[in-house]
N, C-alpha and C positions, 0 to 999 in steps of 0.2 A: 383547433382550439380557438374559441371566441371569447374575448373580454374576460379572461380568467383572473380571478382574485381568490387567494386561498390563505387560510391560516389554520395552524394546528390548534387543538383545544387549549384555551387559556393562554394564547400566545399572540404575538403581533402578526401582521400580514407578512407572509413569506413570498408570495407571488402577487404582483399587482399589474393589471393591464396587459397580460400576455395574450397575444393574438397572432396566430400563424397557421399555415397549412403545409402538409408534407404530401407530395405526390407519390404514388406507387412507384417503386423502383429507385427512389432517392437514396443517397448515402449522406446522412446528416451528421455533422460533428457539432456537439454542444460543449462550449467552453465557458469559463468564468471563474471568478475567485471563490475560495472556500466560503460557504455560507451564502452564496448568491442565489440559491434555490434550484440548482441543477438536478439534484436527486429528487426533490419534491416534484419538479416538472416531469421527471421520468415516471414517478408513481401515478401520474394522471393517465398514462397510456393504458395501463391494465387495471385501473380501478382501485388500486391500493389507497389512493386518495380519491374519494373520501371513505370508501367502504371499510377499510381496515384501520386507518389512522383517525377517522372521524374529522372533527373540525368543521370549518365553514368554507364551502366552495360556491363561488359565484361564476356565472358563465357556463359554457357548454364544451364538452369534449366528445368527439366521435372518432372511432377507428373502424375502417372498412364499413362506413355508413351505419355503424352501431354506436348508439349513445351509451357511454360508459356509466352514466348515472342510472340507466335502466337495466343494466346487466351486472351480475355478481362477478367477483374476481375469477371464480372457477369457470364461468361462462366465457370470459374474455381470454382464458388460458390458451385456446387454440388460435386466437388472433395475434396475440402479442407474447413473444418469448422474452422474459426479463431476467438478465443476470444481475443480481444485486451487488452493490459495492462491497459489502461484507460477505465474503464467501462462506464463512462459518455459519452465518444465519441461513444459508441455503442448503447446507449439507446435514443430513440426519440419518442416513442409512448405514448399515453395518459394513458394507463393502462399496468400493468404487463402482463395481458392476451393478450392484443393486441401486446405487444412486442414479446412474444413467438410465437404468431400466424403469425407475419409478414413474416418471412422467409418461413414458411410452405405454406402460401398463394402464395408467389412468385413462389413456385414450382408447383403451380396449383393443389395441393392435394384437394380431396373432403372434405367438411365440417366435415363429420363424422370422417374421418381419422385425421383431424386437432384437433378436440376436444379430440380424444383418446390420441394423443401424448401429448397435453397440460396436460391432466389429469395424464398421466404416469410420465412425467418429473417433474411436480409440487409435486407429491407424493414422488418421489425419492429424490428431493432436499428440501423438506419441505417448499414449497412456496404457499401452498393452501390459506393461510390467506392473501396473498399479491396480489392475482390475480386482484382484483378490484381497487387496489391502484395505484397511479401514481408513476412511478420509481423515479421521482424527489423528492418524499417525503420519500424515503427509506434511510437507513443508507448506508455508503460506502460498508460494507460487504454484505448487502442485495442486493444492485445494482450489485455487483460482481456475486452473485448467479443467478440473473436474466439474466445477460449477458451470463453466462455459460449455463443456461437452454435454451436460445434462439438458441444456436448453437448445443448443444447436441441433441435436438429434430429433427434436420435436418438429422441425421444419415449419416454423410459424411464418405467416405472411409478413409480419413485422418483427424484426429482431432488435431488441434494445439492450444495450450493455452499459452498466454504470461502472466506470473506472476499470475496464477489463485488463489494462496493463499494470495495475497497481503493484502487484507482487511478482511480476514475471521478469525473468532474465531476458537477455538480448535474443537468445535463440527462440524461446517460447513466444516472445513478443512478435517476432517476425513471422512465426508459424500462424499465430492467431490473426495477424494483419492480413496475410495472404488468404487465409480461410474466409475472413469477412469480405474481402474483395471478390472472391469467387462466388460467395453467396449473393452479393449484390449484383454481380454480373449475370447471375441466373434469373434475375427479375425480382428478387426479394428487396424489401425496404429495410435498410439498416440505419439505426440511430445509435451513436456512440457518445457517451458523456465521459470526458477524459481531461486530465491535466497535462499529460505528455503530448505535446502538440505536433511536433515536426512531421512524423510519418503520416499521421491522419490527415493533415491538411493536403497532402498530395493525393490521398485516396478519395476524399469526400467530394460530393458535388455541391453541397451547400453547407453553410456554417451559421450557427446561432451563438451569440455571446451574451450571457446574462450578467447583470450587475445589480445587486441588492434587490432582487426579485423582479427586475424589469428587463425587457429585451433591449440590450445596448446596441446590438448589431445583428443584422440578417443579410446575408449575401454570399458572394463567392468566397471560397477558401483563399484565393489569391488576394482579394481585397481585405480579408480578415487578418492577414499577417501583420499589417501595420497597426491594427487595433490591439492585437496581442502584445506587440512591442510597446505601444504607447501606454497600455494599462499595466505593464510589467507582469503580464501573465506568462511571458516567455522569459525565463531567468537570464540575467546577464551578471555573471559572478565577478566579484572584485579579484584583482590579481593577488595571488597568495604569496605572502612574505615568508621567508625562511626564519624560523625561530632559532637563534643562535644558542639559546640557553637549554634547548631540548636534549634529551638523551643522555644526561649525566648519570642518573641513578636508576638502577633496575627497580621497577615497581611491582610488576606482575609477571610471573614466569609460568609458562605451560610446558611441561616436560613429558614427552611420549604418551600423551593422553589418547586413550581409546574408549569408545562407548558403544555398547550394543543395546538394541531395543527390538523386542519380539524376534530375536534370533538374527537380526540384521545388524551388521557392523556399520554404524553411522560415521564414526570418527576412527581414524587409524593412525596411531603413533604421531599425533599432532604435537609439534613443538614450535614455540616462538616466544619472544620476550617483548614486553611493553615497558618503555622507559619513561621516567617522569617528564611531563611537558610535551610528550609526543601527541600527534593526531594521526591515528592509524586506521585504515579501512581494511576490513576483511571482505574480499571480493570472491564471488563464486556463483556458479549456476544454481538454479532451483534444485534442492535436494542434496547440495554438496556438504551440508552439515553446519552452516554458519550459525543458525539460531541455536542448535544443539550445543555448539562450542561456547557461545557467549553465556549460556545458562549455567555453565560450569564455573564462571568467573565470580559469581556471588553466592555459590552454594545451592542453587536451585536443583542442580543435578550433581550426582556423584559419579566419577569416572569408573569404568570397568577396569581400567589399568592406567598407570601414569599418575601424575599429580599436578596441582595448580597451587602456586604459592603467591602470597601478597606480602611484600616487604619481608620475605624470608619465612613467613608462617604459612603452614598448609591450610588451605581453605576448606578441605573436606571435613575438618573437625568443627566448623562453624556453621551457624544457621544463617539464612538469608537476612534475617532482621539484625543479626550481629554484624553482617557485612554491609548493611545499607548505607552507613555513613562513609564507608570506604569505596565501595563499588556500587554505583546506582545504575540500574538497568531499566530502560524504557522498552516495553515489549513491542513486537511487530504488530500484533493486534491489540489496539488500545483498550478494547472492551475487556480483555483478560486482566487489565490492570486496575479497573475501577471497583470500588466497593462502597462508595458514599453516594448520597442522593443529590448533593449540590456540588457544583464545580469548585466553589471556594473551599468547602470542607475536604474535598478530594486532595487539593493542593496543600492544605494546612495540616493534614494528618501526620505526615512525615516529620516536618519541623517541630510539631507539638511533642511527638514521642521523643525527639532528640534534644528538646529544649533549645531549639534554634529559631524560635519565632521572632523575627525582626520585621517591624512594620515597614521600614524604608526598603528593605530587601524585597518584601512581598509586592510593594507598589511597583518596583522595578520589573518584577516578573509579570504583573498584570499588563504593564506597558509593552514589555518585550514580546509577549505572546498574544497581544491584542485581546485580552480576556475580560475587560471591564463589563461588557454587555452580556457575558456568559456566566458570571460568577454565581448568580442565583438560579441558574438552570440546571437540570439534571444532565450529567455527562452522557447518560445513555440515550438522550433524545437529541444530541447534536449530530451534525454531519460528520462523516468519517474523518475529514480533514480537521475539523474543529476538535474532535476527540483526540487526534494525534497531538495537537498543540497542548491540550490539557495534560495528556500523559507525559509529554516532555517537561512541561512546567512543574509537575508534581515531583519529578526526579531532581530537577535542577534546584528546586526549593530546599532540598536536603543538603545541598552543597557537598556532594561526594568528591573524594579525591580523584576517582576515575569515573567518567561519564560514559556509559555503554549504551549505544543507540542501535536498535534493530530496525532497519529500513526507515530511517527518520523522514525521508521525503515522500514516502508512499502516500498518494492521495492529496499531496500538498500543491497549492498553486505556486506560480513563479515568484510572486511577491514573498511568500513565506520561505521558499527555498533560498532566495537571495538573503533574506534576513537571518536565516539559520546559519548560512555560510559565514556571514559577518560575525554572528554570535560565537560560533565555534572558534573563529580566529581570535576573538577577544578573550574567550575562556582559556585558550592555549597560552595567550600572552600573559594571563594572570597566574599561570602555573597549573591550571587544570590539565589532566590527561584525558584524551578523548579516544574512544574506540568505537567504530561504527561498522555494522554489517549492512551492505547495500548492493543493489543492482544498478543504482544510478551512478554510472561511471563519470558523467560530467560533474556531478556534485562531488564525487570522491576526488576527482582531479583538482577541484577548486578548494578542497578543505583538508586533504590528508597529506602528510609528509611522507608516509610509507604505506605500501599496500602489501597485505599478506593474501596470497591466492590459494583458495581451497578448491580442490577438484576431486570429486568422488571420495570425499572424506579425508583427503591428505593435503598437507601443505606442499605445493609444488613450486612456489616461488615466494620471495620476500625481498622487496626492494623499492626503489623510487618509482612512482607512476610512469615517468618518462621512459626509464629503462625497460620496465615490464611491457609497456604498450608497444615497444619496438622489438620485443623478443619474438622472432618469427616462429620459434618452436612452440611457445605458449599459444600463439594465435592458431597455428596449424593444429594443435591438439584439441582446440575448442575451449581451453581454459579461459581465454580472453577473446573478445571480438577485435576486429581491426577498425579503429576509429580514425576519422579524419582529423588531421592536426595533432596526431599523437606525438609527433616529434617536437612540438612547440614547448 
């Protein structure tokens, strides 16, 4: 890439003065704050910028001696395999097997070779049991694995992944990490854009860090560590204080809740209690039922069996809009939450409906989520990290009694994760009750008073993070990983 400047239609410059080269066989890690231009940089590799997004591009980009301006996205398909940040945007077939086969069929490969590759990649990423299922019925992490599989099986010379670990649990993350290392060691060029820094810095051979559209750092991963710390891209969480006022009153009770979908039992007799002022994390592997569980808490789903009560009243008889001021749910995929064309309107719609439109409160939210420059933009055209901030802000603006967050740190930089940890602590101190479903165990340790562990649709443990992380039976079963410093 030489002297790259780029801006989307009717927008400011997103990339300015980018200049670098990547050698064949490199393993490159690209980091940077949300909105720094990382995904846009990735779109240059396979021609999505400018062929799909339009806008103004200055400078030149070549991949395998091919000028991307002179080739269509479909022509660059065999050179660059691209896993998008939003897995849902990449999946459109009726079954997982068809999804993986789609790209192989477009290459004109014989059926025998297609079947062989599907079998190999499914075994490598542990997707065998999902091949006949619809991608739409999978969890966020499972969808992410399918998107990765559909690109890996194409065997491109350059493999580019945008936030591949975003929705993956600790087991799937390690599996993908090992696969990427194997691919790179076989001679392929691998480029990973990611916010989860630690493991990738050990694997990469080079590191780029972007800051507001410019290349802040280019060099060895070892030297990059200091830059990540200095720029607060590696979160350092504040010490969590114990809230002595928590746990007095029962607020939300789940009793023997079961849920079936397409003949599959997703939740099995789940029971737990959420008390006023608590901060609780629901922890579990991909597909354990976390998202399905929290969708029962505001009436989005109705249980097959069992019940959910809020302040003693059953939720099953209420609509999500009736529950919105009591239980506010921020979705795992922020795109599913949007329905307005401006960020400001998206955040205001809830308070307006509830008659809670307070100017000083809204200014606090703009500041808190760093939204001032985004208010007049479309939420659909933001980076995935920025979308997540808007989604969280729109829920908090309604001031619900219980704030429910599904994977709140997915795609977020270290700065925002630190800020969110501080915010959740402040909300808890003000009397809010917080429930989060997350794979980010470091964040959960920094923010939650209690963990509820889901495993294969059942609650297998409920207690303090310290006690659960030292439970050898939970670790041995695979319900939790073994973390360094878990006894601290």
